[in-house]
GUNUDO-896510 format. One record per residue (C-alpha): x, y, z. Coordinates in steps of 0.05 Angstrom, whole numbers, padded with zeros to 5 digits. Layout:
N
- X, Y, Z
...
//
This chain:
346
- 00249, 00331, 00164
- 00280, 00318, 00090
- 00237, 00251, 00078
- 00260, 00195, 00018
- 00198, 00164, 00003
- 00198, 00110, -00051
- 00144, 00097, -00095
- 00119, 00153, -00075
- 00085, 00150, -00150
- 00041, 00086, -00125
- -00022, 00095, -00082
- -00006, 00101, -00014
- 00055, 00128, -00026
- 00033, 00192, -00077
- -00014, 00194, -00010
- 00044, 00196, 00041
- 00090, 00242, -00010
- 00020, 00302, -00019
- 00005, 00288, 00057
- 00078, 00308, 00083
- 00094, 00364, 00041
- 00023, 00395, 00065
- 00051, 00370, 00133
- 00118, 00425, 00110
- 00166, 00360, 00100
- 00224, 00363, 00048
- 00205, 00296, 00000
- 00253, 00272, -00039
- 00209, 00217, -00084
- 00241, 00159, -00116
- 00199, 00120, -00158
- 00230, 00073, -00223
- 00158, 00097, -00258
- 00134, 00012, -00274
- 00065, 00006, -00288
- 00028, 00013, -00240
- 00060, 00077, -00217
- 00030, 00142, -00256
- 00057, 00217, -00241
- -00013, 00251, -00239
- -00012, 00217, -00169
- 00026, 00269, -00143
- 00006, 00337, -00197
- -00012, 00379, -00140
- 00059, 00377, -00106
- 00099, 00374, -00169
- 00114, 00447, -00170
- 00122, 00452, -00090
- 00201, 00475, -00070
- 00194, 00421, -00020
- 00185, 00366, -00070
- 00246, 00326, -00120
- 00218, 00271, -00158
- 00280, 00224, -00172
- 00273, 00167, -00220
- 00310, 00100, -00196
- 00299, 00036, -00195
- 00316, 00011, -00115
- 00353, -00043, -00148
- 00397, 00001, -00175
- 00460, 00014, -00111
- 00494, 00064, -00155
- 00431, 00111, -00158
- 00411, 00098, -00082
- 00476, 00117, -00068
- 00481, 00185, -00114
- 00406, 00199, -00096
- 00425, 00195, -00027
- 00487, 00226, -00026
- 00455, 00288, -00061
- 00393, 00291, -00023
- 00414, 00280, 00052
- 00346, 00246, 00080
- 00334, 00246, 00151
- 00280, 00182, 00142
- 00275, 00140, 00090
- 00207, 00109, 00085
- 00203, 00044, 00030
- 00138, 00046, 00003
- 00157, 00015, -00072
- 00133, -00053, -00089
- 00101, -00095, -00123
- 00041, -00110, -00084
- -00013, -00148, -00130
- -00021, -00215, -00106
- -00057, -00247, -00170
- -00005, -00224, -00217
- 00049, -00255, -00152
- 00009, -00313, -00185
- 00020, -00307, -00255
- 00100, -00283, -00257
- 00131, -00293, -00181
- 00201, -00272, -00196
- 00194, -00194, -00209
- 00156, -00202, -00135
- 00214, -00237, -00104
- 00269, -00190, -00146
- 00241, -00129, -00129
- 00210, -00135, -00059
- 00263, -00181, -00031
- 00332, -00156, -00063
- 00307, -00090, -00075
- 00288, -00068, -00014
- 00367, -00109, 00001
- 00402, -00059, -00039
- 00357, -00001, -00006
- 00379, -00022, 00062
- 00456, -00043, 00043
- 00455, 00034, 00012
- 00414, 00068, 00072
- 00460, 00024, 00118
- 00529, 00063, 00080
- 00493, 00133, 00083
- 00477, 00132, 00153
- 00547, 00101, 00185
- 00584, 00158, 00133
- 00546, 00211, 00172
- 00573, 00186, 00233
- 00504, 00142, 00254
- 00447, 00200, 00276
- 00399, 00171, 00324
- 00348, 00211, 00287
- 00354, 00174, 00230
- 00310, 00128, 00211
- 00297, 00074, 00157
- 00213, 00056, 00159
- 00190, -00010, 00119
- 00125, -00004, 00101
- 00083, -00073, 00099
- 00018, -00117, 00100
- -00016, -00152, 00134
- -00011, -00212, 00086
- 00047, -00229, 00115
- 00014, -00263, 00185
- -00030, -00304, 00135
- -00105, -00322, 00140
- -00147, -00322, 00199
- -00210, -00354, 00227
- -00280, -00328, 00227
- -00244, -00296, 00312
- -00175, -00262, 00327
- -00142, -00212, 00289
- -00066, -00194, 00283
- -00010, -00165, 00336
- 00055, -00138, 00320
- 00074, -00216, 00351
- 00032, -00255, 00298
- 00080, -00310, 00266
- 00090, -00301, 00202
- 00043, -00352, 00161
- 00056, -00322, 00088
- 00009, -00348, 00038
- 00022, -00327, -00035
- 00088, -00305, -00067
- 00068, -00240, -00063
- 00053, -00248, 00022
- 00128, -00291, 00014
- 00165, -00238, -00012
- 00138, -00168, 00041
- 00150, -00227, 00096
- 00216, -00237, 00070
- 00235, -00156, 00070
- 00214, -00150, 00139
- 00254, -00208, 00154
- 00312, -00168, 00119
- 00290, -00094, 00156
- 00297, -00129, 00230
- 00354, -00166, 00213
- 00399, -00095, 00196
- 00373, -00068, 00255
- 00391, -00125, 00305
- 00469, -00139, 00255
- 00483, -00067, 00235
- 00445, -00025, 00292
- 00409, 00005, 00237
- 00349, 00052, 00269
- 00291, 00018, 00229
- 00211, 00022, 00248
- 00156, -00021, 00208
- 00094, -00030, 00195
- 00040, -00083, 00172
- -00018, -00043, 00151
- -00094, -00078, 00130
- -00127, -00061, 00059
- -00112, 00010, 00039
- -00176, 00041, -00004
- -00174, 00116, -00041
- -00157, 00165, -00087
- -00114, 00146, -00136
- -00121, 00068, -00120
- -00090, 00030, -00196
- -00160, 00008, -00223
- -00132, -00073, -00225
- -00155, -00069, -00142
- -00215, -00099, -00115
- -00258, -00036, -00104
- -00237, 00007, -00174
- -00253, -00055, -00215
- -00323, -00052, -00183
- -00337, 00024, -00196
- -00309, 00023, -00256
- -00344, -00030, -00284
- -00406, -00017, -00247
- -00401, 00047, -00297
- -00383, -00004, -00367
- -00440, -00045, -00350
- -00396, -00101, -00348
- -00405, -00146, -00287
- -00376, -00144, -00223
- -00327, -00200, -00202
- -00327, -00228, -00149
- -00277, -00289, -00134
- -00313, -00351, -00094
- -00370, -00340, -00052
- -00339, -00266, -00031
- -00345, -00292, 00041
- -00281, -00262, 00046
- -00262, -00211, 00096
- -00214, -00151, 00102
- -00200, -00098, 00144
- -00203, -00026, 00099
- -00162, 00023, 00118
- -00168, 00092, 00080
- -00108, 00104, 00054
- -00108, 00188, 00082
- -00112, 00155, 00133
- -00057, 00097, 00124
- -00015, 00172, 00106
- -00028, 00204, 00169
- -00011, 00142, 00208
- 00063, 00120, 00168
- 00067, 00193, 00172
- 00068, 00193, 00256
- 00105, 00133, 00262
- 00169, 00157, 00219
- 00171, 00207, 00264
- 00155, 00174, 00338
- 00159, 00108, 00322
- 00211, 00076, 00379
- 00277, 00044, 00345
- 00269, -00030, 00323
- 00187, -00035, 00325
- 00139, -00067, 00287
- 00073, -00025, 00285
- 00002, -00056, 00251
- -00038, -00001, 00219
- -00110, -00025, 00205
- -00181, 00003, 00183
- -00219, -00033, 00240
- -00277, -00023, 00182
- -00284, -00105, 00174
- -00318, -00122, 00124
- -00325, -00192, 00066
- -00319, -00185, 00001
- -00390, -00185, -00012
- -00416, -00136, 00034
- -00366, -00090, 00007
- -00382, -00103, -00071
- -00458, -00092, -00039
- -00437, -00024, -00004
- -00408, -00006, -00066
- -00465, -00007, -00116
- -00515, 00039, -00063
- -00474, 00078, -00070
- -00470, 00078, -00133
- -00548, 00076, -00137
- -00557, 00140, -00104
- -00501, 00185, -00146
- -00510, 00148, -00213
- -00570, 00117, -00224
- -00596, 00078, -00270
- -00648, 00035, -00283
- -00650, -00024, -00238
- -00585, -00043, -00191
- -00516, -00041, -00206
- -00513, -00095, -00160
- -00552, -00138, -00216
- -00488, -00145, -00249
- -00454, -00175, -00189
- -00425, -00245, -00222
- -00384, -00307, -00161
- -00315, -00333, -00207
- -00268, -00381, -00193
- -00233, -00369, -00128
- -00163, -00339, -00129
- -00119, -00405, -00119
- -00092, -00403, -00033
- -00140, -00346, -00021
- -00142, -00319, 00048
- -00203, -00325, 00091
- -00196, -00271, 00130
- -00147, -00217, 00158
- -00168, -00164, 00220
- -00109, -00120, 00247
- -00112, -00099, 00324
- -00087, -00039, 00325
- -00082, -00019, 00394
- 00001, 00001, 00404
- -00004, 00041, 00356
- -00073, 00077, 00392
- -00039, 00083, 00450
- 00034, 00103, 00432
- 00020, 00145, 00388
- -00045, 00162, 00393
- -00065, 00145, 00317
- -00138, 00129, 00298
- -00172, 00126, 00238
- -00221, 00182, 00218
- -00272, 00153, 00185
- -00314, 00094, 00173
- -00313, 00050, 00110
- -00381, 00080, 00092
- -00366, 00144, 00094
- -00295, 00117, 00057
- -00325, 00090, 00007
- -00371, 00154, -00003
- -00307, 00197, -00010
- -00271, 00140, -00061
- -00333, 00133, -00104
- -00336, 00208, -00109
- -00263, 00219, -00127
- -00276, 00167, -00183
- -00333, 00201, -00207
- -00306, 00266, -00214
- -00232, 00227, -00240
- -00245, 00197, -00305
- -00187, 00216, -00350
- -00138, 00191, -00298
- -00177, 00128, -00292
- -00188, 00122, -00371
- -00105, 00122, -00378
- -00081, 00070, -00338
- -00144, 00028, -00370
- -00093, 00017, -00423
- -00023, 00000, -00390
- -00023, -00079, -00394
- -00055, -00135, -00357
- -00112, -00072, -00330
- -00175, -00099, -00337
- -00149, -00179, -00347
- -00165, -00241, -00306
- -00093, -00252, -00270
- -00076, -00301, -00211
- -00123, -00366, -00245
- -00050, -00411, -00240
- -00071, -00467, -00185
//
């Protein structure tokens, strides 16, 4: 299969690219190389004959048409997106422009390409989204594919809008689409403005380990390599028009997660005292959702996918990766906004 992966130099996108090439797929990586992208993420496949890189913006329709016509992919896997909630609070316009309008332009380019090729049945437009579109859960319950949308941040609203566009292009134009909504990802190559890398890197630097509010917010944690495997299953075998929730089945509060990371670091990079002594509670994020949890029954029963690691195992692997790859994260810490507290505007 030949795959066009948008956002393939980002965190999740690069995991998809690496795994797809390892499985023998041809991959065209389309990325605008904005602040959160890094070509080092795909350095391991850069010289592979199955891999091609195209620098382009998903909002550039002419570039999309050219790249689709040139490479003639069997499927588009759409991961390119602005994704940091705190940045969306400070600058929502960029999120609407990229996540909504960018998805519109990509859908139209994909539709024109699909029609020009005679509407092949095997073509897929795979839209990768987030569980945040479903809003916030209480102490019980899980998100299913039928959960009503209830986005509560500019980021999640922009992703909800893009999800609706993808479904509309399937219903109106017959474009063969599949959708996935995932829980919180973590693992190697995670950009150092997100919770887990912030905690690991701040701990190593002797800085405060910031936890929003009282740390009781709960997330379902999904190891990025498991997610990439699930996405490749969905694009190959998912039913057109169908959506699949992908969860790690690993719910943890933010405070418990940080304490686990500190315990791992205490063992792997010991020092006087515990890294947990650096935990600091800070003003909560505006509109901070209380809990996310995914019900992954559909993807398990229809496609046979389950996560391969527990969150404790995945965090061990993640910490090991950051300890072994200091040049990678040091370079990214110099980028705009990294290391600053964003999203404090009410």
